[in-house]
C-alpha positions as CSV (number, residue, x, y, z in Angstrom):
1,S,-34.9,-37.1,121.1
2,G,-31.7,-36.0,122.5
3,F,-29.9,-34.2,125.3
4,T,-27.4,-31.5,125.9
5,L,-25.4,-30.4,128.9
6,L,-26.4,-27.1,130.4
7,K,-24.2,-24.3,128.9
8,F,-22.8,-21.7,131.2
9,V,-21.3,-18.4,130.2
10,A,-19.1,-16.9,132.9
11,R,-17.6,-13.5,132.8
12,E,-14.1,-13.2,134.2
13,E,-14.7,-10.9,137.1
14,E,-11.1,-9.6,137.4
15,L,-11.2,-8.6,133.7
16,S,-14.7,-7.1,133.6
17,S,-13.4,-3.5,134.0
18,G,-12.2,-3.7,130.4
19,I,-15.7,-4.3,129.2
20,N,-17.2,-1.6,131.5
21,A,-14.8,1.0,130.2
22,E,-16.0,0.6,126.6
23,Y,-19.7,0.4,125.8
24,G,-18.8,-0.7,122.3
25,M,-17.1,-3.8,123.6
26,A,-20.1,-4.7,125.6
27,L,-22.3,-4.5,122.5
28,K,-19.8,-6.5,120.5
29,M,-19.9,-9.2,123.2
30,K,-23.7,-9.2,123.1
31,E,-23.6,-9.7,119.3
32,C,-21.3,-12.7,119.6
33,F,-24.0,-14.7,121.4
34,S,-27.6,-15.9,120.6
35,P,-30.3,-13.4,121.5
36,G,-31.1,-13.2,125.2
37,V,-27.8,-14.6,126.4
38,I,-26.0,-11.3,127.0
39,E,-27.6,-8.0,127.8
40,V,-26.0,-4.6,128.0
41,E,-26.9,-2.8,131.2
42,K,-25.3,0.5,132.1
43,G,-22.5,-0.1,129.6
44,E,-21.7,-3.5,131.0
45,A,-22.2,-6.9,129.4
46,V,-24.3,-9.1,131.7
47,V,-25.0,-12.8,131.3
48,R,-28.8,-12.9,131.3
49,D,-29.8,-16.4,130.2
50,A,-27.0,-18.9,129.3
51,R,-29.6,-21.5,128.3
52,N,-30.3,-19.6,125.2
53,D,-26.7,-20.1,124.1
54,T,-26.3,-22.3,121.0
55,G,-22.7,-23.2,121.8
56,S,-21.3,-20.7,119.3
57,R,-17.6,-19.9,120.0
58,E,-17.8,-16.6,118.0
59,V,-16.6,-14.6,121.1
60,L,-13.3,-16.5,121.1
61,R,-12.6,-15.2,117.6
62,H,-12.2,-11.7,119.0
63,P,-8.8,-11.3,120.9
64,E,-10.1,-8.4,122.9
65,L,-13.1,-10.5,124.2
66,A,-11.7,-14.0,124.3
67,D,-10.1,-13.6,127.7
68,K,-13.1,-11.9,129.2
69,V,-15.5,-14.9,129.2
70,K,-15.4,-18.6,129.8
71,L,-17.7,-20.9,127.9
72,L,-18.5,-23.9,130.1
73,K,-20.8,-26.9,130.3
74,I,-22.1,-28.1,133.6
75,R,-21.2,-31.8,133.5
76,D,-24.0,-33.0,135.7
77,H,-26.9,-30.9,134.4
78,F,-28.7,-32.4,131.4
79,I,-31.4,-30.9,129.3
80,F,-33.5,-33.5,127.5
81,T,-35.5,-32.9,124.4
82,I,-38.2,-35.3,123.3
83,E,-39.9,-35.0,120.0
84,S,-42.8,-37.0,118.7
85,T,-44.5,-37.1,115.3
86,G,-47.8,-38.0,117.0
87,A,-47.7,-41.8,117.0
88,L,-46.6,-41.7,120.6
89,D,-47.1,-39.1,123.3
90,P,-43.8,-37.6,124.3
91,L,-44.5,-38.5,128.0
92,D,-44.9,-42.1,127.0
93,L,-41.6,-42.0,125.1
94,L,-40.0,-40.6,128.2
95,R,-41.4,-43.4,130.4
96,E,-40.2,-46.1,128.0
97,A,-36.8,-44.5,127.8
98,I,-36.5,-44.5,131.6
99,K,-37.4,-48.2,131.7
100,I,-34.7,-49.0,129.2
101,L,-32.2,-46.8,131.0
102,K,-33.0,-48.6,134.3
103,H,-32.6,-51.9,132.7
104,K,-29.2,-50.9,131.2
105,C,-28.1,-49.6,134.6
106,K,-29.1,-52.9,136.2
107,V,-27.1,-54.9,133.6
108,Y,-24.1,-52.6,134.0
109,R,-24.2,-52.9,137.9
110,N,-24.4,-56.7,137.6
111,E,-21.3,-56.7,135.3
112,L,-19.5,-54.5,137.8
113,D,-20.4,-56.9,140.6
114,V,-19.0,-59.8,138.6
115,L,-15.8,-57.9,137.9
116,T,-15.2,-56.9,141.5
117,K,-15.8,-60.3,143.1
């Protein structure tokens, strides 16, 4: 089980003309990301599906590309992954995890109430 923040790949709009001018740069940008993240359409690198990004920072190793993209994480968008070896159904694991999280939140809120009084 685990979670990750949603990754977001943003092209710098004001710099996009540098990519459009050279088809080779668009292909190079595509190769820096996991399959499906960047597609080349009409000679332009287009962000297709940032969720496929594995968090590689390969694009930043290329000076001609580094200032053309921003690699971000959306701080309030979580993607949870639950794996089960079969002893428990993943949905049951999720329900138990939510119960535990609710309990921890309740304890935390009570502690905050004590501190603010």
